[in-house]
N, C-alpha and C positions, 0 to 999 in steps of 0.2 A: 813753165815756171811762173809763179805769181809774184809780182813786185807791187808792194804797197805804195800808194801815192804819198807825197809829202803831207797833204792835207789829212789823209787817213792816219798817218803816223802821229801827227800833232793831236788829233782828236783822241786817239787811243791813249796817248800820254796824259792828256788833260782829264780823261775819265778816271785815271789812277792817281793823279797828282793834283795839287791845288792850283798850280800855275806853271807857266813856262816863260822863259825869257829868250832873247836872241842868243845870249851866251850859251844857254842850255841846248837850244836847237842846233847850234853849231857843234858843240861837243858831243851830243848824243846821236844826231842824225845828219850832220854835215849840211844842214839847211842854213844858208847864209842870208837869205832874204825872208825871214819869218814874217815880216809885216805884209809881204805880198801873198804869202800863204794864208795868213789871217784874213786879208781882204777877200780872197777867193772863197774862203769858208763863210764869211759874212754874206757874200753874194748867194751862197748856197742855202742861207737861212740860219746859220749858227749865230749866236750872240755872245759877245765877250765884254768883260769889264777890263778897262785899261787904266784905271785911276791910280794905281800904285806903281812904285819903282823899287828895285832892289838896292842893295848897298853899293852897287857899282853904277847905278843910274839907268840900268836897263828897265824897260817897261815890262811889268808883269801882266801877262795875258791870262785871264781866268775865264773859263767856260761858264756861261750863264745857262744857255740852253741850245 
């Protein structure tokens, strides 16, 4: 049985959607520490824009590359 990593779930989601927030990560994937997953993805070479927040104050993570 193949289980997709949290990082892979986030990258797949961002390839289909403009951004993800902690709130979305919790609701869709039960990922409670999105910032830690993003940190690991950055270490792996991915780049993100974090300059915006949603209406609830959550950071919007956008995949740059």
